[in-house]
C-alpha positions as CSV (number, residue, x, y, z in Angstrom):
1,P,-10.1,-6.8,46.2
2,P,-7.0,-8.7,44.7
3,Q,-3.9,-6.6,44.1
4,L,-1.9,-7.0,41.2
5,G,1.8,-7.3,41.7
6,N,4.8,-7.1,39.4
7,Q,3.7,-8.9,36.3
8,Y,7.1,-10.4,35.4
9,Q,8.0,-11.5,39.0
10,D,4.6,-13.1,39.5
11,D,4.6,-14.9,36.2
12,I,6.9,-18.0,36.9
13,V,5.6,-19.6,33.6
14,L,7.1,-16.7,31.6
15,Q,10.3,-16.8,33.5
16,N,10.7,-20.4,32.9
17,I,9.9,-20.2,29.2
18,L,12.5,-17.4,28.7
19,K,15.1,-19.4,30.7
20,R,14.6,-22.4,28.4
21,T,14.6,-20.2,25.3
22,I,17.2,-17.7,25.6
23,P,20.9,-18.2,26.5
24,E,21.9,-17.2,30.0
25,S,24.1,-14.4,29.2
26,I,21.4,-12.6,27.1
27,L,18.7,-13.3,29.5
28,A,20.8,-11.7,32.3
29,D,21.0,-8.7,30.1
30,I,17.3,-8.2,29.5
31,V,15.9,-9.4,33.0
32,P,16.4,-6.0,34.6
33,D,14.3,-4.3,31.8
34,L,11.3,-6.9,32.0
35,D,11.4,-6.6,35.8
36,R,10.9,-2.8,35.7
37,F,8.5,-3.1,32.9
38,G,6.5,-5.8,34.7
39,Q,5.9,-3.2,37.6
40,R,5.1,-0.3,35.2
41,V,2.4,-2.3,33.7
42,V,0.3,-2.3,36.9
43,E,1.0,1.3,37.5
44,D,0.8,4.1,34.9
45,I,0.2,1.8,32.0
46,A,-2.8,0.1,33.7
47,A,-4.2,3.6,34.5
48,M,-3.9,4.5,30.8
49,G,-5.7,1.2,30.0
50,D,-8.5,2.2,32.4
51,N,-8.9,5.5,31.1
52,V,-9.3,4.2,27.6
53,E,-12.1,1.6,28.9
54,T,-14.0,4.2,30.6
55,P,-17.3,4.3,28.8
56,S,-17.3,8.0,28.5
57,N,-13.9,7.9,26.7
58,Y,-15.1,5.3,24.0
59,P,-14.0,6.5,20.4
60,Q,-16.5,9.1,18.9
61,L,-17.0,9.9,15.3
62,R,-17.7,13.3,14.1
63,Q,-18.5,13.2,10.3
64,Y,-19.3,16.9,9.7
65,D,-17.9,20.0,11.0
66,A,-20.0,23.3,11.9
67,W,-20.3,24.2,8.1
68,C,-21.6,20.8,7.1
69,R,-18.2,19.8,5.6
70,R,-17.2,16.1,5.7
71,I,-14.4,15.6,8.0
72,D,-14.8,12.1,9.6
73,E,-12.8,12.9,12.7
74,I,-12.4,10.1,15.2
75,T,-11.6,11.1,18.7
76,T,-10.1,8.5,21.3
77,A,-9.4,8.7,24.9
78,P,-6.3,10.5,26.2
79,G,-5.0,7.1,27.5
80,W,-4.9,5.8,23.9
81,K,-2.3,8.4,22.7
82,Q,-0.3,7.7,26.0
83,L,-0.3,4.1,25.3
84,N,1.0,4.8,21.9
85,D,3.8,6.9,23.3
86,V,4.7,4.2,25.8
87,A,4.8,1.5,23.1
88,A,7.4,3.8,21.3
89,E,9.5,4.5,24.3
90,E,9.7,0.9,25.5
91,G,10.5,-0.2,22.0
92,L,7.7,-2.7,21.8
93,I,8.4,-2.6,18.0
94,A,12.0,-1.4,17.7
95,I,13.5,-4.2,19.9
96,A,12.7,-6.8,17.1
97,Y,14.3,-4.7,14.5
98,E,17.4,-3.2,16.3
99,R,18.3,-7.0,17.0
100,K,20.8,-6.2,19.7
101,Q,19.9,-9.6,21.1
102,Q,20.4,-11.2,17.6
103,E,17.8,-14.0,16.8
104,Y,16.6,-13.8,20.4
105,S,15.4,-10.1,20.0
106,R,11.9,-11.5,19.0
107,V,11.4,-13.5,22.1
108,Y,12.4,-10.2,24.3
109,Q,10.0,-8.2,22.1
110,F,7.3,-10.8,22.6
111,A,7.9,-11.0,26.2
112,K,7.4,-7.2,26.6
113,Q,4.4,-7.2,24.3
114,Y,2.9,-10.1,26.7
115,L,3.4,-8.0,29.9
116,Y,2.0,-4.8,28.1
117,S,-1.0,-6.4,26.5
118,S,-3.4,-7.2,29.6
119,S,-3.0,-3.6,30.9
120,S,-3.1,-1.6,27.7
121,A,-6.8,-1.9,26.6
122,M,-6.0,-3.8,23.3
123,Y,-3.4,-1.3,22.1
124,S,-1.4,-4.6,21.3
125,C,-3.8,-4.7,18.3
126,P,-2.4,-1.5,16.5
127,L,1.0,-2.7,17.6
128,S,0.7,-6.2,16.0
129,M,-0.5,-4.7,12.7
130,T,2.4,-2.1,13.0
131,D,5.0,-5.0,13.5
132,G,3.6,-6.8,10.4
133,A,3.8,-3.6,8.4
134,S,7.4,-3.1,9.5
135,R,8.3,-6.7,8.5
136,V,6.7,-6.4,5.2
137,T,8.3,-3.2,4.4
138,E,11.7,-4.5,5.7
139,L,11.6,-7.5,3.3
140,L,9.4,-6.1,0.4
141,G,9.3,-2.4,0.6
142,T,11.3,0.0,-1.9
143,D,14.0,2.0,-0.8
144,E,11.6,5.1,-0.6
145,M,9.2,3.1,1.7
146,K,12.0,2.0,4.0
147,A,13.2,5.4,4.3
148,K,9.9,7.0,4.7
149,Y,7.7,4.2,6.6
150,F,10.2,1.6,8.1
151,T,12.1,4.2,10.1
152,R,8.9,5.6,11.7
153,L,7.2,2.3,12.4
154,T,10.3,1.1,14.2
155,S,11.1,4.3,16.1
156,R,11.4,4.9,19.8
157,D,10.6,8.5,19.5
158,P,6.8,9.2,20.2
159,S,7.0,12.2,18.1
160,K,8.2,10.1,15.0
161,F,6.5,6.8,15.7
162,W,3.8,5.6,13.4
163,T,1.2,2.8,13.6
164,S,-0.3,0.7,10.8
165,G,-3.6,-0.7,10.0
166,Q,-4.2,-3.9,7.9
167,W,-7.4,-3.6,5.8
168,M,-8.5,-6.8,4.3
169,T,-12.1,-7.9,5.5
170,E,-14.7,-6.9,3.1
171,R,-18.6,-7.5,3.0
172,P,-18.7,-10.5,0.5
173,G,-16.0,-12.5,1.7
174,G,-15.2,-11.6,5.5
175,S,-11.8,-13.7,5.9
176,D,-11.9,-15.1,2.4
177,V,-10.0,-12.3,0.7
178,G,-10.5,-14.1,-2.7
179,H,-14.0,-12.2,-2.8
180,T,-12.3,-8.8,-2.3
181,E,-14.2,-6.0,-4.4
182,T,-12.0,-3.2,-3.8
183,Q,-10.0,-2.2,-6.9
184,A,-6.7,-0.2,-7.7
185,E,-6.3,1.9,-10.8
186,W,-2.9,2.9,-12.0
187,I,-2.1,6.5,-12.0
188,E,1.6,6.8,-12.8
189,G,4.8,5.3,-11.6
190,N,4.2,3.2,-8.5
191,T,1.1,5.3,-7.6
192,W,-2.3,3.9,-7.6
193,S,-6.0,5.1,-6.7
194,I,-8.0,2.8,-4.7
195,S,-11.8,2.6,-4.4
196,G,-14.0,0.1,-2.5
197,F,-15.3,-0.6,0.9
198,K,-13.4,-2.1,3.9
199,W,-16.0,-3.4,6.4
200,F,-13.8,-4.1,9.5
201,S,-10.7,-1.9,9.8
202,S,-9.4,-2.1,13.4
203,A,-7.0,0.8,14.8
204,T,-8.7,3.1,12.3
205,T,-6.7,6.0,13.6
206,A,-3.2,4.6,12.6
207,D,-1.1,6.7,10.5
208,L,-0.8,4.5,7.6
209,T,-2.4,1.1,6.3
210,M,-1.6,-1.8,4.3
211,L,-4.5,-3.1,2.4
212,L,-5.5,-5.5,-0.3
213,A,-7.1,-4.5,-3.5
214,R,-7.7,-6.0,-6.9
215,N,-5.5,-4.2,-9.6
216,I,-7.1,-3.1,-12.8
217,D,-4.8,-3.9,-15.7
218,P,-3.7,-0.5,-17.3
219,K,-3.6,-2.2,-20.9
220,D,-7.1,-3.7,-21.0
221,G,-8.9,-2.5,-18.0
222,T,-9.6,-6.1,-16.8
223,V,-9.3,-7.5,-13.2
224,K,-8.3,-11.1,-12.4
225,P,-10.8,-13.0,-10.2
226,T,-9.9,-14.9,-6.7
227,S,-6.9,-14.1,-4.8
228,R,-4.7,-14.4,-7.9
229,G,-5.8,-10.9,-8.9
230,L,-5.0,-9.2,-5.5
231,S,-1.9,-6.9,-4.7
232,L,-0.8,-5.4,-1.5
233,Y,-0.8,-1.7,-1.1
234,V,0.6,0.8,1.4
235,A,-1.3,4.2,2.0
236,E,-1.0,6.9,4.4
237,M,-4.3,7.9,6.1
238,K,-3.9,11.6,5.6
239,R,-2.7,13.7,2.5
240,P,0.0,16.6,3.2
241,D,-2.6,19.0,3.8
242,G,-4.1,17.0,6.8
243,Q,-7.1,15.8,5.0
244,L,-8.0,12.3,4.8
245,N,-6.5,10.4,1.9
246,G,-9.8,9.3,0.0
247,V,-11.3,7.8,3.1
248,R,-14.8,8.1,4.4
249,V,-15.8,6.6,7.7
250,H,-19.4,5.2,7.5
251,R,-19.6,4.2,11.2
252,L,-17.8,2.9,14.2
253,K,-18.4,-0.7,15.0
254,N,-20.6,-1.1,18.1
255,K,-18.6,-4.2,19.3
256,Y,-19.3,-6.6,22.3
257,G,-15.9,-6.0,23.7
258,T,-12.7,-4.0,23.0
259,K,-14.7,-0.9,22.9
260,G,-12.0,1.4,23.5
261,L,-10.3,0.2,20.3
262,P,-11.7,2.3,17.2
263,T,-13.0,-0.1,14.6
264,A,-14.7,1.2,11.6
265,E,-16.4,0.5,8.1
266,L,-14.6,2.6,5.4
267,E,-15.5,3.6,2.0
268,L,-12.5,4.4,-0.1
269,D,-12.7,6.7,-3.2
270,G,-9.6,7.7,-4.9
271,M,-7.2,6.6,-1.9
272,K,-3.6,7.3,-3.2
273,A,-1.5,4.3,-2.5
274,H,1.8,2.5,-3.5
275,M,2.2,-1.2,-4.5
């Protein structure tokens, strides 16, 4: 069978793109890391990906414990957690926000994610959503959100690193978010209670999520139709006591591909979130 070699050294197209895009002095600084990583992705990272894609290791949903209490626990392959730790250690999110290579940090980050993606059993999916959440938090988040979430989303420490989901798709509209039915009711300050149904939530085991909901006007109880009535919220998946934050997992999606990636249908009932 064919043998995979160093994925950076063997990819002449990638090397030429980087040569054309990045100044020579900066490229010389990052090439040793790309070369090292290009070898790693065909060694331990590829083994982690194979572990995730082994059918006996596909995600499993356990909805009730032995006492018939609803727990909605999703278990994933050991390799899934290992791929998460590698992503943190290798700075697959952090590189873009540390900005050590100035405006070329993004190109460097994308090059590493590109090398990582084909061996990592679609862990690039939660990483892409985490990157998006990081950027939104950096630009639009409150000081509290930046201190609590941004530092975790961009951490290189696996024990501190968090991933984020993005929940938009619903049964009525699919990618047309103007048909969103999920609603957010104001509680106090910047805290809202969200209820509804998210039909396709990839990387359901993430630590937090950004989601769309139609906010109920606290003054008259009305909601605005179409996409004009939507707001973006951030919510942690679990409460401080370790229980799910107003989330019920109806089922895992039986997808044609990317089976190692947990994707689920979620009912939200009083999920505490912040706008």
